[in-house]
C-alpha positions in Angstrom: 24.6 -5.9 4.4 25.7 -2.6 2.8 23.4 -1.7 0.0 23.5 1.0 -2.6 20.5 2.7 -4.2 18.5 0.3 -6.5 18.2 0.9 -10.2 15.9 3.7 -11.3 13.4 1.2 -12.6 10.7 2.3 -10.1 11.2 6.0 -10.9 9.4 5.4 -14.1 6.2 4.9 -12.2 5.7 8.6 -11.8 5.1 8.8 -15.5 3.8 5.3 -16.3 0.8 3.8 -14.4 1.7 1.0 -12.0 0.3 -2.5 -12.4 -2.4 -3.4 -9.8 -4.7 -1.2 -7.8 -5.9 -0.4 -4.3 -9.1 -2.5 -4.7 -6.9 -5.6 -5.4 -4.6 -4.9 -2.5 -7.4 -4.4 0.0 -8.7 -7.9 -0.5 -5.3 -9.5 -0.8 -4.7 -11.0 2.7 -6.8 -11.7 5.7 -4.1 -11.9 8.4 -3.5 -9.0 10.8 -2.9 -5.9 8.6 -0.5 -3.1 9.5 -1.2 0.0 7.3 1.8 2.1 6.5 1.4 5.5 4.8 4.4 6.8 2.8 5.2 10.2 1.5 8.3 12.3 0.8 10.3 11.4 2.8 8.7 9.5 5.7 6.7 6.5 6.9 3.6 7.0 9.0 3.5 3.6 10.9 3.1 2.1 14.4 6.2 1.9 16.6 5.3 -1.6 17.9 3.4 -4.6 16.7 3.0 -8.2 17.8 5.3 -11.0 16.5 3.9 -13.4 13.9 2.7 -13.4 10.3 1.5 -9.9 9.3 0.4 -8.2 6.2 2.0 -4.8 5.6 -0.2 -2.6 3.5 1.8 0.3 1.9 -0.3 3.3 0.9 1.6 5.8 -1.2 0.4 9.3 -0.4 3.3 10.9 -2.0 4.3 12.1 -5.5 7.1 9.6 -5.9 7.5 5.9 -5.9 8.1 4.3 -2.5 8.7 0.8 -1.0 9.0 -0.7 2.5 12.2 -2.8 2.9 11.9 -4.3 6.3 15.3 -5.0 8.0 15.8 -7.0 11.2 18.5 -5.4 13.3 20.4 -8.1 15.2 23.1 -7.9 17.9 21.2 -5.2 19.7 21.6 -2.6 16.9 19.3 0.3 16.5 18.1 2.6 13.7 20.7 5.1 14.9 23.4 2.5 14.5 22.2 1.7 11.0 22.0 5.3 9.9 25.5 5.9 11.2 26.9 2.9 9.4 25.2 3.8 6.1 26.5 7.4 6.4 30.0 6.1 7.0 29.7 3.6 4.2 30.3 0.7 6.6 29.0 -2.8 6.1 25.9 -3.8 8.1 25.9 -7.6 8.2 23.6 -7.4 11.3 20.8 -5.9 9.2 18.9 -8.8 7.6 16.3 -8.4 4.9 12.8 -9.5 6.1 10.9 -8.6 2.9 8.1 -6.0 2.4 6.0 -4.5 -0.3 8.0 -3.4 -3.3 7.1 -0.9 -4.8 4.1 1.5 -5.1 3.6 4.4 -7.4 1.9 7.7 -6.4 -1.6 6.9 -5.2 -1.1 3.2 -5.3 -1.6 0.6 -2.5 0.2 -2.7 -2.4 0.7 -5.4 0.2 3.2 -8.1 1.3 2.9 -10.7 4.1 5.9 -11.8 6.1 6.6 -13.5 9.4 8.5 -11.5 12.0 10.1 -12.8 15.2 10.4 -10.6 18.3 13.2 -8.0 17.9 14.2 -4.7 16.5 13.4 -3.8 12.9 13.4 -0.8 10.6 11.6 0.3 7.5 13.7 1.8 4.8 13.0 3.1 1.2 15.8 2.4 -1.3 14.0 4.1 -4.2 15.8 7.3 -5.5 13.9 10.4 -6.7 13.6 10.9 -10.4 17.0 12.0 -11.9 18.9 11.1 -8.7 20.8 8.2 -7.3 20.5 9.0 -3.6 17.9 6.7 -2.0 15.0 8.1 0.0 16.4 6.5 3.1 19.3 8.9 2.9 16.8 11.7 3.1 15.4 10.4 6.4 12.9 7.8 5.0 13.5 5.3 7.8 11.2 4.1 10.7 12.0 2.0 13.8 9.7 -0.9 14.6 9.7 -3.0 17.7 8.2 -6.5 17.3 7.2 -8.0 20.6 5.5 -11.2 21.6 3.4 -9.0 23.8 3.2 -6.0 21.5 -0.1 -4.3 20.9 -0.5 -2.1 17.8 -2.8 0.9 17.7 -6.3 0.0 16.7 -6.2 1.9 13.5 -2.9 0.2 12.4 -4.0 -3.4 12.7 -7.2 -5.2 11.7 -7.7 -8.8 12.7 -9.6 -11.2 10.4 -9.5 -14.7 8.9 -6.4 -16.7 7.7 -4.6 -15.6 4.6 -5.2 -17.5 1.3 -2.7 -20.1 0.2 -0.1 -19.1 -2.4 -0.8 -20.4 -5.9 2.7 -19.8 -7.2 6.1 -20.3 -5.6 9.1 -18.2 -6.7 12.5 -19.3 -5.6 15.3 -16.7 -5.6 19.0 -17.7 -5.5 22.4 -16.9 -6.9 21.7 -15.7 -9.6 18.3 -16.5 -10.8 14.6 -17.0 -10.4 12.5 -20.2 -10.5 8.7 -20.1 -10.8 6.7 -23.2 -9.8 4.6 -22.6 -12.9 4.1 -20.0 -15.6 2.2 -16.9 -14.6 -1.1 -16.2 -16.3 -3.3 -13.2 -16.5 -5.4 -12.6 -13.3 -4.8 -12.5 -9.6 -2.0 -14.5 -8.0 -0.7 -15.0 -4.5 3.0 -15.5 -5.0 5.3 -16.9 -2.3 8.9 -15.8 -2.6 11.4 -18.1 -1.0 15.1 -17.3 -0.7 16.9 -20.6 -1.2 20.2 -19.0 -1.9 23.1 -17.9 0.3 22.8 -14.1 -0.1 19.9 -11.7 0.4 17.7 -11.3 -2.7 14.6 -9.3 -3.8 12.0 -9.8 -6.5 11.5 -6.5 -8.3 8.8 -6.9 -11.0 8.1 -4.5 -13.9 5.8 -4.8 -16.9 7.5 -3.9 -20.2 5.8 -1.7 -22.7 4.6 -3.5 -25.8 7.5 -4.5 -28.0 10.1 -3.5 -25.4 12.8 -5.6 -23.7 15.1 -4.9 -20.8 17.7 -3.8 -23.3 15.3 -1.0 -24.3 14.9 -0.2 -20.6 18.7 0.1 -20.1 19.0 2.3 -23.2 16.2 4.5 -21.9 17.9 5.1 -18.6 21.4 5.6 -20.2 19.9 8.1 -22.6 18.6 10.3 -19.9 15.0 8.9 -19.6 13.8 10.8 -22.7 10.5 9.8 -24.3 7.8 7.5 -22.9 9.1 5.1 -20.3 9.3 1.5 -21.6 8.2 0.0 -18.3 5.8 0.1 -15.3 6.5 -1.3 -11.8 4.4 -4.2 -10.6 4.0 -5.5 -7.0 6.9 -7.6 -5.8 8.9 -8.5 -2.7 11.7 -6.4 -1.0 14.9 -8.1 0.1 14.7 -11.4 1.9 17.6 -12.9 3.9 18.8 -16.4 3.4 16.1 -19.0 4.2 13.3 -16.4 4.6 9.9 -16.3 2.8 7.1 -13.9 2.1 4.0 -13.6 0.0 2.5 -10.8 -2.1 -0.6 -10.5 -4.2 -0.6 -9.1 -7.8 -3.1 -8.9 -10.6 -1.4 -9.4 -13.9 -2.6 -8.4 -17.3 -1.3 -10.1 -20.5 2.0 -8.8 -21.7 5.8 -9.0 -21.3 7.3 -8.7 -17.8 10.7 -8.8 -16.1 11.8 -9.7 -12.6 15.2 -8.7 -11.3 17.3 -8.4 -8.1 19.4 -5.2 -7.6 20.8 -6.0 -4.2 24.7 -5.7 -4.2 26.6 -8.9 -4.3 28.4 -9.9 -1.1 31.6 -10.5 -3.0 32.1 -7.7 -5.5 29.3 -5.2 -4.7 27.8 -5.3 -8.1 24.0 -5.5 -8.3 22.8 -9.1 -8.7 21.2 -8.1 -12.0 24.7 -7.6 -13.4 25.4 -11.2 -12.5 22.5 -12.3 -14.6 19.7 -12.2 -12.0 17.1 -10.8 -14.3 14.4 -12.8 -16.2 11.9 -11.8 -18.8 8.7 -13.7 -19.2 5.3 -13.5 -20.9 2.0 -13.5 -19.1 -0.6 -15.1 -21.4 -4.3 -14.5 -21.3 -6.3 -17.3 -19.7 
């Protein structure tokens, strides 16, 4: 997969509070937890963990928005191979999306739970800095992770506890749309994201400002991001390869939201959003 920088939707979080908070995230899952700290432009994370279902807790210590997009490197590839391919603008079909928390504003903590088989992985951040199109990963925001059946993570990185709660909402992603198992309501939800399509997909959520639509968001970016941002990022799921699933927890307040996928299409390279993979919806009060 060769990916370009995602839309600047998440950049707005610097000036517009994100949906959700650290208190919600800390109670989200009870599987083994790997805490990853992010700042400009690096991840502070363990180099090795054990295979299996794991919650990745992203703590944003920086001044900009960050995400963890977990990629599995197949065919014996390494972080150096990936960095070289991206620099040379070469396709990376051997890098497969495995999900991850997407995305956290400054001071925010969010979580996502995914299942990783033994192998080589990397963390990357595709979010660009405000006013830029170059993703953070091009500035060195990448991290190598070995997942081993016998791996032992540092004590401070992993906390063992009880089984994770069952998802109450299933979200299927495919070419080119989203399908919720039921309408989302205000309050806390554990959402399972399942890629039932043929290509890699993500679920990037935002909350729209009152009275605003995605057309207003597009106009705001095209106009140079002048005035109050018409959106705020909400917790979601980074890119998942075909057949993969992951869960994340979010606390929604009443209002208008949008979910979109900005991963480039395998055929024409255009973001899936340009193929219609964007959906607005209303979260009603209980």
